[in-house]
N, C-alpha and C positions, 0 to 999 in steps of 0.2 A: 386572487391575483396569484398568477404562476410564479413560482419561484424553484431553484435549482434544491434538488437531493443528494443525498451522498454517494449515488451509485458511481462505482468507477467507469472512468470515461472509455469508450470502445473507439475513439477516433483520437489520433495523434495531435491534440490540442496543442501540445509544448514541443513541437518540432523535435523528438526524440527519435528520428529514423535511423540515424547514423549511429547513435549507442545500443538500438535495438539491433540492426544489422550485426555488429559487432558481436554480441550474445549469440545471434542466430548462427554465426559462422563459427564460433566456438564449440557450439554444440554439434554442429554437423561433422568438425573436423576432431571431436574429441574421441578418444579411445574408452569406453566405459569400463569399469563401471566409475562413474563421476559424480560430483555434488559440485551444482553451481549455485552462486546467491545474488539475488538483487537486493543492494543493501540501501536504505533510505530511512530517514524519520517518518515519524506516523504522519499521513496526510499529504506526503511529497510524491505518491503516484506510484508506489509500488505494485498496487493490483492492476492498474491501467497497463504498466509496462510488461507485466506477465500476460494480459489479455492481448497486448498488441506482439508480444515475442510469439504469443501461440498463433497469432493469425500469419506473423512473419515465417514460421514453421510451415503452416498448414493449409495456408489460405482461408481458413474460417475462424471464427471466433469458437471459445471453450463450449458455449451452449450449442454450437453445430459441429462439435467433433465427429459426430456421423459420417460428415460430408467433406473429410478431409481431403484435401487434394494432393499430399505428399504421402504416396504408397510407402514411402522408406522409413516414416516416423508415424508410431501410435503415440497418442497423448492420452494421459489421464489427470483430471484435475481434482486437487482435491483443498477444501477449506479447512484448515487444521482444527480453528477456533470451535467449531460446530461439535467438534467430538471430544472437548476438554474434559468433559464429564464421564467417558467412558475407562474402566478400569485398564483396558489396554487400546489406546488408539490405534495402535498400528493393526489392530483387528478391522477398524472402519477403512483404514487406508486399503489392506489387501481385498477386502470385500469389493471395493469401490475397481479395484484393478481387474478382480475377477469377472464382474459385471461388464466391464468395457470390452475385455477379450471377446464376449459373445455378440457385443454391438459391432466389434471390429471385423470378426469373421463374416456374418452376415453383409457386410459392404465392401469387402475384396470381391476382386471378379471372380469368375465362376470358375475359370481354371486354377484359383489361389485357394480355394476355399478349403477348410479342414472337413474333413469327413466327419460324420455323428460320432464315430468311435475315437478319433483323434481329439475333436473337441470335450467329448468327456473324460478325455484322459488328461488334458488339461484343467479343466474343472475339476476333475477328481485330485490333482495334485495340489491345486488351492486349497480345496477342501481339507487335506491333509494337515497342509502349513498351516489353514484357519485353526484346525481341530489343537494344534503345538500352541499357536499364538496366544489362544483364549484360555491356556492351561487345561484342555478337555472338554471345556464347555460347550463348544459349538462343534457337533458330530457331522461328520460329511454325508451326504444325501447320493447315495450311489444305488439305491436298492432297484431304480427304475430299467436299469439294464444288468441284470444278474451276472453276466459273464466278465463284465468289465469292473462291477463289483467286487466280485470274487476275486479276480486278479488282483486289485489293489488292496483288499483284505490281505492277501498271501504275501504280496510284495512288501507292505509298508505297516500293517497295522500288528503283526503278531510281536514284532519287536519296536520298541520306542525310538524315533529317529534322532540321530544325533544332529549337532549344530551342522555339521558337513553334509550329512545325510539331506537336511532341509535345502542347505542353499543349491546342492545338486539338484534335486527336485524341481525346486522354483525356476533354474537356469534350463533344464529341460523343458519346462511346462513354457516359459516364456518364450523360448527357440522355437518351440511346436507354435505356439500362437502367432508368433511374428512371420513363421514359415520361411525366413530369409536370414543368414548369420549377419547381414550388413544392416539389416533393419534395426532401428532404435525406439526403446519405449523411453518416454519424456513424461517424468512426473512432476507437475507443477503443484506445488505445495505452497499457500499461500496462509497469510495470519496467524503464522507459527508465534509470532511475537505478542500476539494476544492471549497465548495460552497461558494457564497457571503455570509456574515453574515445574512442578512434577509432570505434569501433562506432556509439556515441551521436552524434557529430559526423557520421558516413557519414549515417544514418539521417535526421537533422535536414535534412540538406542535400538528398537524396533528397526529401524531403517538400518542401521548399520549391520543388522543381526538377518534380515531376510530379504533386503533389498541391494545387497552389495554385489551387485551380480554385471555379467559381462555386458550385457545389451541394455542396461539401465543407467538412464541419466536424471537425476535430481536436481530439478529447478527450484529454490526458495525464494519467496518475496519476503525480507524481512527486516527488522531493525536491527542493525548488529548489537546496538548496545544493550536493546531492551533482552535479546536472545543471550547474550552472555551475563547478564545480571540476573537472566531467570536461571541459567545454569550454575551460575556461582553461588544462589540459594539452594538449588535442588542438590548439587554435588556436596554441598557443606552439611546439609541434613543426611544425605545417603550414605556418602564415605566420611565425613566428620574432618573435612578438609580446610584447614584452617588457611592454606594460599589457594583457596579455590578460584581467584580470580584469573591466574595462571592456567589452572587446570579447566577453567570455563573457555577460556580463548584456545587452548591447545586441544579440546575436545571439539569445538566447533571447526578447526580448522582440518581435522582428519575427516568429518563430514563434508565440507565446502571447502574444494581445492582453490576454487576459482572465486571471490568477490568482486562483482561490479558495482561501484557507487552510482546511483541515480546523480546525473548531471543537475550542478546547482542552477537553476533558470535565472537568465539575466533582468536587467530592468526591461528589455523591449519585449521579452517574452511574458514575463510577469504581467506587463500594460496589455500586450495582444489579449492574454488569455482571459482577463477580468473584462476587455471591452466585448470580445466575442459571448461570454455570458452575459452582459447586459443588454447585447444585442438580440441575444434568443427570447428576451422575455418581451418583446413589444413595447420598448419603451422609446418616448421621446428622442429621436436621432439626434436632436440640437443638443440636448444636454449630454449624451454619450458624446458626441465630437467635442464639446467643451472639458469633457472629463479627460477625454484621452489627450488634447493638448497640455492639460496640466501634469498628466502622469508622463509623457514626453521629456518634460524638464525635470520634475521632482520624482526621485527612486521612494515612494513612499510604502511598497506591498512587500511582504513576506514571501519566501520562495517556496511557498507550500500550497498546493492547488487547492487543498482543503480548506485553508484559512481564506485563500482569494475567493472561493465561492461562497462562504459565509460572508464575507464583504459585499459579495456582487448582490446576494438577497438583502442584506440593510439597504444599500445603496439603490436598489429597486425600489424597496419600500418605502424610503424616502420622497424618490422622484414621483411615485403613483400618489403619494398622499400632498404632493406639493402641485401636482396636475388637477388633484381633487379640490384644493384649497383655494387655488386662483390660478389664472394664466397671466397674471401680470405680476411679472418678478419684481417690479417696483415696489409693490404692498411690503415688501421686507426690506426696505431703506438699502438695496444694493445699488450702489452707483455704477460700479466696474463687474459687468458679468465674469470676467476673468478670475476676478476675486472671489466673486459669490460662491464659484465652482471648486475653487480653492479651500474655502471654509467649508463647504460640503464635503468634501475630502476628510478633512481634518474631522469634522465631526462624527462620520461614519466610522473611520478608523479607531478613534478614541471609544466609541461606543462599541465595536465589536472584539478588541483587542484590548483596552484597558479599562476595566468596570469601575475600581475604585475613582479614578481619576473621572470617568462619565459621570458618577453618582456626585462628585462634587460639581461638576459644572452645571447638573440639573439643580443643586441646591443654591449656586451661586454664578451664574454664567459669565459674569465679569471676570471670574478665577482663570479665565484662557489666557489672560495676561500673564499671569504667574507662568503658567505652562509656556508660553513664548520666552520669557526670563529664564526659565530651566532649558528650552530648547537652545539658546546661545552659549550657556555655559553650565551645564549638568552638575560637574562635578564639584564645582564651588557651594553648589546648594544643598548637597547630602544632610548636613547636620541642621539646617533651616528647618525649623518646625512648619512653617508655612507651605514646604514644599513635600509633606508628608505623603499626600495623594501620591506621588511619583515615586515614591519610596522602594517600591519593589519594580518599578520599570528600567530596564536597562539601557541605557543611550547608546547610541549608534556615533554621535560625533560628540567633540570637546570643543568648542570653537571649530576651528579649521583640522582638526585632528581627527581621523576616523579610526573608531575604538574597537578591538577583535569582538565580533557578534556572531551567533548562531545565525545564519541567512533565514531558516526555516522558522525561528522562534517568535512568536505573535506577541511576547511582551518585550521585545525590542521597539525601542522608540525610533520612528524612522522618519517623524514629520518635521526635524530639525530646520531643515533648509529652506521648507515651504513655510513654516510660521516665521521665520526670519524674515524670508521675503514679504508675508503680510503685515509683519511690524508690530502693528497693535491692531484688535479685535473690536468692535463697539458694542455693548449689550445688545444694540439693535440689529448688528449684523448675526450675531450667532443665536440669540433666544429663539426665534422663529425657527431655527433648524433644531434646534435641541428638543423642539417641541413637535417634531414630523414622526 
């Protein structure tokens, strides 16, 4: 049976066009150097937002950057976590930029292409910076053009370059490569928040040292909490800072002057996304329509696309198993089909997001009625041993009062209203679904 993988979406399933346009306009109107971040919790769609932003700026996906339709912007895509075991991750980023300049040059109109000598000068400048960034480990390879090599040796290798010299050298190289002072180099850095603290700090230090340049804009996809926590740890080790929380925040603010928070998706967008995922899996439209009706009324889903995708896979598995077992829904003693699909959603959500509670239901299906009691008034049950499987679950409601919760967190209990509507659930109603 087909199901969905965890690849980032290349289509705007969550209707974020206005948000993406806002950041695109900020990039186009910014005066580099500039750092911009798209902030969101893990799984909320940062990579998808970066992909859509790349497409908005260039007309193409990152994997097709050589077909860039916007000659005013050159882009580089860098997945930071892939290089977290590198001694100096900035070296890998500089190499990626260096490689992209050659691709960029081959794709420019004939009148704008750099000559072989100018292009070699650009590559030579990068080689020199790479040599410095790698601590001399990487040596420039200029021997193929003796005269150029000789000039670079004379100009740069006899005396070690200072940071100021390196910045000037990089700016000149990027200016030549872009061929126009108005053009911008936009570097997308994804998954920095998945790197080890020391790696994240090293990469940010390298960016600050080598890429704080007048035609350069860095766009990060990150969970700001995770990055600040990583910087807190790394700065504490590196500089022995007891107040490194503040230092971490200030450090990040120096790198990212503008931080855009991913919009929190509402009930309609969450529901539409789940339903679109289910329809992609060739399931029975009747069941999907019934699930959609239920989700139009009850807001049961986390505002996290990755978690919604996991739930879609679970629901798809259950529906396929249901079709294989029987075409007669009455075999499961369900008198009301709306009620059946409500129970189906409850079982799928508990299975996907609340493991301990699911284990308890697997042992004792009728325990679902204790879950309904918890749904009605959870705060009054905290000390009752009978409700221990719900001990780590965060309620989102207490009677008619909405409680503050993280909208993306899968451990938040969002079944209050649906379970209260169901009122009681018999063992004959729930047990067949638990066995799917």
